[in-house]
N, C-alpha and C positions, 0 to 999 in steps of 0.2 A: 476313674480315679476320684475323680473330682465327683460329690454330693450335698448341695447347699452351698459354695463355698467352703468348707471343710472336706478333711481327707477321712475318711475310712479307713482305716486302720487294721481292725479286723476283719476285714472282706478277702477270703484265701486265692486265692493268685496259682493259676496251671502250671506249670512248673514244665517245661521245654522238652521237649524226648529227646533221645539219644539214641547214637543207633547201637551198637552190639560192640561196636573198634572202638566209638566211642569210651561208652563208657568199660570200657574192659581199660582203656584212657586213660580215662580219672578219678578209676576208686579210689588210687591212694595220693589226688594230684591237694596239694594243701589252697587252701582259702586266701589267696594272699589279698585282697580288699577285706578282707576283716582285719587283716591286720597292719593296715595305710592306717597312720596317724591322720585325726584329727584332722588339722591341717591340710594335708593331702587332699583329704573328700570333699570338705568346704573348698577349696582350690575350683574344682572337679566341678563339683554343683554348680559356682558360678560361669558358670560353664551353656547352662543349660540353657535352650534358648525359646522357652514356653514353661506357660504357668502350667499344663500341664503335666508335660513332662515334671516341672517341680515336682506338682504333690501324686504323680507314680513314684517319684523317688522317697518321695516320706512315708509309703505307703510300705515300703521295705522289709523296714523294722523301727523300732521305736528311737536306739541311739539317729539317723538320718532323718529318724523324725525332727527327733532332736535341735542336729544340723542346722536344719529348713529350718523353721521354726527362731533358730538365733541369726540369722540373714532380711537383710531388712533390703531396700531395691538397691541406694550405690554399693552393693557385696559383687553385683552382678554385673560379669560385663560385655553380657547387649543390655541395650533398649527396654528398658521394664516400663510395659507401658496399663493405664490406671485399669480395670475390669472395671467395666458400667456398672451400679445398681442393681441387686436384681428385686424389687422385694425390698422389707423393714430389712435389713441384714446386716442392721447399723447398732443392734442390741443380742443378748446372747441369759437367757438363764439356764445354769448349767446347778443339778438339785440328786442329793443322795448320792447315790453310785456311781450316778455319773461325773459328779465332780470330782476327776481326779484329773491331777499333772499332763498326763497325757489328750485327755478330751484339748485340753485345753492349753495344751504346743498344735492338733489339731484344725483347729480353731485358729489358731493364730499364725497356719499355714494358709488357710484357704480362705481368711478377710485382708491378710496385707496385703493381698491387691485393691482391693477394692478398700482402701486409704483405712482402713479397721475397724477399732469395735470403738461407739458412743456410749452404749453401756455396757457394762456386766457385771450381771449378779450373781451370788455366790451363794445356794447353802450345803453349803453339808452333812453330812454325817458321825458316827463318830466309829468309823472304818480307819483301818494301818494305810488305807490305799485312799484319802481326802488329799487335796488340794497343802500341797508346803510352802513357804517361798518361789524357792525353783522354780514352780508351772506358775505365780505371778508376775517371777524375771521377765518371764520367757513374753509373758499380756501386755507387760510396761516398753519392750524393744516392740512389739508391732501392734504399738495401738497409745500413738505417745498423743493421738486426741481426745485421747479416752472425758467423756465430763463425763459419767455417775459411775461408783462401784460401791456394789451393799456386798457383805460378806456377814454372811450367819454359821455359825458352829462352825466353824475354820478350826478347832483344834490345834492344826498347826502351823497355820501362820502368826510368823511373829514381830517382830521388828525388822526382821532383814526388809520383808517382800513389803512393807510401807516403805521402806527408804528408798526402795528399785521403784513403786508406784513415782515414789514423789520427784525421784531427778529428770524420770521421762513422762510423765504425764503432768508436766503444767499447768494443763486445761482443768482440773478437775475442781467440779463445781458441789460435786455432794456423793457424799461418804457416809458412809451407813454403818457402823462394825453391833454385831452381837452375839456373844459367846464370843468371847474370842483371846483367847484365856489367855498366848502367851508374848500377845496385842503391848509390850506399855508405853509408860511418854515418851521412849525413843521417838517410834516411829510414824507420833502421832503430833511431834514436836517437827520433825522432819516433813511429813506433810502439809503443816503451817505455815511451816516456811517458805515454802518453795513450793505452795499452789495457793498464793495469793486471791486468788476466785473464787474459791470455797464459797457459796454458797445454805451451804445446807449441811450441819454434823449430827447425828448419835449416835451414838454411845452407851453397849444395854451388856449390863454381864460380862465386863471386863473388869477384875479383879486387881489389870495392875496399871491401869488410869490412875494418875492424880491430878493432884493440881497441877503440878508442871505440867503438862496440858493446856488446861485450861488461861494460862500463862501465855502457855505458846501462840494460842485461840485469838485472848484478847492483842496483842503485841503484835500477829501477822494480817489477819484476820478481819482486817478493816469493813467486809462487801460480806461479811456473816447477817443471814435475814431469817436464818432461823434452829434451832440448838434444843437438841433435848437428850437429857442424862438418865439413867435407870440402874441403876442399884448396883454404883460401879461406891467400894469401900473408900474404899483412900482421897474418892473429894469431897468437899466442906465448904462451910463458907470462904472462906477463901480467894477459893481459885472460885466462885461463882462467882464473888466481887468484882473482879476483876473481870469478869467479862461483862458485866454490867454497865460497868465505869469509863469502860472503854470504848463501847460499843450501840452507842444511842440508837444506831438506824436497826436493832432484832423486830424485827414482826412479832414471830412467834419461837416460844420457849414452853419445855416441858422437861417437869421436876419427878423423876417417880423413886422413891424407895432413898431418899439422899440424905445425910445428916447433914441441915440446914437445922437457923433459928433465924428470927424475929430479922436479923439483919439484913437479912436479904432480902424478902422483902420487905422494907424501907428503901433500900435500896434499887426494888422493881420499882417504887412508886416514886422516886428522886430520878431515875435513868431511861426509865421504859417507854417513856414520850409517845416511839414509836410502835410499839407493841400492839399489835391485833389481836392475836389467842395469846391463853396462859393456860394452861393444865397444871394443877398441882396434885401428887397421887401417895398416898401414906407416909407424909410428911408427920410426925408427934408430935416433932421437938420445937413449930411454929407454935406460937398459943395466941389470942383475941389480941393482942400486941399489938401483935404483927398483922398480923389482916386489916385489922382498922388502922394499921399504920402507913400500907400502899395508901400513895396520893392521889391524886386524879390524871386518870391516865384518860387524853380526851380518845382516840383512837379504837379503846378497849372493844370487840365484837362481841366475843366469844370466850367464857370460861367458863372451868374443869378442878368442880373441887370432888377429890375421892380419897374416905379414911383418914381429912386432920379434924384429929380433935379442940383445936383450936380452932375452929369453924364453930361462931354460933350468931344470936340471931343479930344480938350486936351490930356484928361484922357484917349483917348480911345488910343491914342500915344502912353502913359506910358504902358498904359496899355500890347498893344504889343508887346513892349519890355521886359518889366521884369517879363511878365510867356512864355516863353521859349517855354513849352510843351503843351498850352493851344491848349483843340480838338477842345468843345463845348466853344459854347458863345450863349446865350438867354437878349437882350432887348426888355424892353419895353415900352410904356411910357414915351419915354424922350427924350423931344420938343427939344434939344440944339446940341442932334448926325444930322449930315448930309453927305454928299459927300465925306466932306475931311479925317472924321473922321475913315467912315469906306475904305476907302484908306489907309490912312495911318495901320489901323487896321491887313489889309490882309494883305499887303505886310510884316509885320513885325513876324504876325502865322503863320511859317511853318510846321505846325501843323494839321490848322486849319476843321473837318472834318462836324460840326454841326453847322451853321447859320440860328439864329432865330431872329426875326423882328418883336415885334406889336405896333400901336400903336405908331410910329417913320413917321411922316409925312413931315419931311423935308427927307427923304431920296429916291433919285430920278433913272429913269431908267441907269442916267449915273453911280451910287454909287454901284450898284446894279453888273456894266459892271465889275467895278474895282477888286472888288470883286472875281467871278469868274471867271476875268481871272488871277486873282492871283491865287488862291488855286482851278484853273481847274484837277491838279493830284491826288490833295487828300476827296477835296468834294461830300458827303457820304446823309449832311441831310442840303435843302434849304426850309425855310419854313417864308413865307410872313403875315401876317393876317393884316386886319386894314387899313393899310400903303397909305394914301390917296394920294401920293404922288407920286407914279409909273404911271404918267397922260401921254397923248402921245402928247402935247403939244410943245413938240422941235422932230419931228418923225428924221428930223438927226439921232438921234443916235439910233435911229434899219436901216440904212443905216449897218452900226458897224459888220457881224459876229460874233453875240457871236462865244468861244474855244470852243467845246466839253469838257465833263465833263466825263473820260468814269467807277468813279467809284460815281456818280450822282444815285443813287438809289430810294431817300423819296423828291415830290413836293408838294410844297403846298404854293397855292395860293389863301385864302379866307378876304373875302369883301373887295378890295380895287379897290374905287368903279371907279381908273383911269384908270385898265385897264381892256383893246380895241381890235380888233381884233390883230392886225400891233403886241403890246405888247406880244401875245400870238406865233404868226405866230416865234419872234426875237426868245426867250426862248426857245422857245419848239426845235431849234438844240443843245442848250447847253447836251437835256434829249440821250443823245447814252443809257443808262443798265438802264433809267427807271421804276422800281415794284410800287410802292404809289402812284399815281399822285389825290391828292385835285382841284377843281379846283367849290369848291362853294359861292355860291351873290356870281358873275360873271355879273351884271343885264347891261351891253355893250359889253361881246358880241354876235360876231352873227353867224350864220351858215358857212357863210365861216373863219373867225376865230378859229372857229374848229375845221373845214377839217383839212383846214392847219395844225394844230397842232395835231391831227391825223396823218396827211399823212406824217412829216416829223419824227414822234416820227414812225409808221410803215417803215424805214429809214436805222433806225438804230437801236430801240430798241428790248431787246430778248421778251418778253412781259410779262404784264402787270399783276400785280397778286389783290392788292385790289384801284380803284376808286368809287369816289363823287366828285360828282355833282351838288351833291344840291342845291335850289332853282337857280340854273341856269334856268332862264323864258325863254331865247332861245334856247336852249334845242331839236330835232327835234328829228322825229323818223330817218328822215335819217342823223343826227350826230350819233341817237345808234345804225344805220347799219354796220356805219364808222365804231367804235367805238368795239361790237361785234366777223366780219366779219374780223378784221384783229388783236386782240389781247382774242377775248373769251375762246381759245381755254386752258391760263390757268389761267383767271379770276377767280376770288374764290370771290371778297367782293364788290354787285356796287352800293354803293345810290344814287336816285334817286330820295329822298325830295326833291319835292314844283312844279316839274318837268311839269305844266301844259296842255306843246305842247306836251307830249309822249299820242300814245294813247292804243291801243289793238294791232295796228304791232309793238311795242314792244315789249310786251311777243311773241311773236311767235320768232321774230331774239334772244332771250334771248335763251330758252327757242332751235332752231337749231346751234350757235353757244358755246355755255357756257355750256359743261359738266360736271366742278367740281367746280361752282357756287355751296356755301355755303350758304351766306346770300343774299337778296336778298334785298333794300329799297325803294320802290312806293308809299309813301306818297305822299295822293294829287295829284295825274296822275292820267288822263284822261283815266283810264279805265273801263274795264266791262266786265261783262262773261262771252262773247269769248275771253278775254284777259285771263282771267285766267282758260280755259277749256285748249289755247293752250300751254298754259304757265305748264297745270298738266300732257296730254295726252303721252310728252316727256320720254320717254323709259330711257333716258340720265338723265336726271335732279337729281339732288342731295339737293338741296336748306332745310338749318338746321333751318334759318332762316328766318321770311319773314313777311313784314310789309307792311299789306293794311288799315292804317289810311287813317283817313277822302277820300278813292274814294267814292266818291257821285255814284256813275251808279252803283258800285255790288251790286246785288242779293242772299237771300238764296241761289240761282243752288250756289254759287262762290263758297257759302260755303259747297254741294254736292263735288263739286269739289275736293277742299280742305279735302275732309276725305280721298281721293284717295292718298292724300302724307304722310299715317300716317308713313308709315315708317322711315320715315328722319323728320321730323317736331321735332322743340322742345320749339322752339321760334315762338308765332304767335299774332300779334300787327295790329288787327279791331274796334281800338278805331273811331267815329264822322262817320262811314258811314251810315249816317237812314234809307237806304234800309233794313239792314238788321233786318230781325223779333228776336226776347227774344226764339220764339220755334228752331229757326235756328242755334243758340251760344247754345243752354241750348244743342244739339246734338254736334255738334262737341265737344262744352266738354268733354262732354260721350264717344266717338270714340277719341277722343288726351286726352286720361283720363292722363296722360306724360306730356304734355307738354304745357311749362309758355304760357298764352294766356293770354292777354289787351283788352279788349273790354269797 
């Protein structure tokens, strides 16, 4: 009856065989047990001698399951011994159809003798059978020591459920609520007032939560270290100002799609002396004055700003001066940022390690050069995504060699339309010890540029570990030969999705030069059964995750080859391969029964 500490309510049970005379005698007998009041059944259950007996009774019906789930240790007449924990049984995650009250009740019965849960994550669905307040009440009774609760897409949970959590789980330290439209200020106020050990609070897409909730947080959650507020239309300046002015020990703040003004950023500068991380996304009402009014944040290490129209070059200059410990900066979709701002920022931030730009189209190679020259001794991560200003209109810039960046380990160039061969060979000189490279969606580069880039790396880099060249339509077998022969020994992940010019030869190279490869993505490449055979026959291959999605020329022969890899494969993607038969897929599923197969 017991299954991993939970009750398997759906397991069929054999009915006792009755003799013919017994069947005749009981045919019209009344089912007296079903008519007993709950109080009587509760009293009977209190005499059950062992955990196994209680699990067995809970598996009889939903009614008995709920009664068992609502019984605490002190309700039993016999002494209740706490079962020893078996592995990591203190956390549970319910998703989709499994997120329902019956499953929660089964968890409550199974976990109660082990001291209850410490962490519970519920990711619901739009089903009418999802988690309700009743399910949360059961968990609240069974798990008084609950520390972390995550509720996502729980459309039927409201204030009543949160109130039951606040009344019985006063040790809650982390509360995340995503898309729970019935949860309002009453529920949050009860949690914050009674769970004063709260350290982390995240609220997203909850239309009934407003300023009263934040004022309660300010009043009761003096230990709060992290707060994240996303798409809550009732939250405004007043609520957020109360948090900042009352909780000076906040370390992490994230505000996304919230209607706030310059006064909030002024409060950040005035009261945020403990801030380590600040994230602002889609904040349209904050002006240049607001960003420039942020005071000196001595401890701030990470700053992320996305889709904030008020951010410009002048703000970057102020940020660089006032955030002396800034190590990570990410700027996305801020059209007013230019080379001038990057120059001033990189000159004043003495500890910058991670620099990420996305959709900043007014940044050119000249601005990027300023960042690399000013931060060459400490930069570890460089990421440029959809920055169309990185074109080659002024080729003279590439005559100035970039300095070597000895600590740079990760380089990302993703869908930057202007990046061509000259840019690629130019930036390659900075990559002395790079290990992770993403050159994805670069349609303007050719064989020549890639070969020069790889040659620059081979003269400096100690070995690549992760390479992503997805959607580089000009990538050929020649390029892959240079990559695998030069860096294949330590390569663990190789993603080549959409590289249509790659043929079966590439798999022979991978099999020969990449003995440590664990993940390989060949989706949409021009490979056939012969290439798959070349990969499989290698004695050194250790591939665990393989994607052949959209490979139009592979047939059931490839499936037979793949079954030979059964000792390693744990993930296999065969979607959109029209020449594979249902019988072949079934055979693979039977052979690789433990493998996560997509088809």
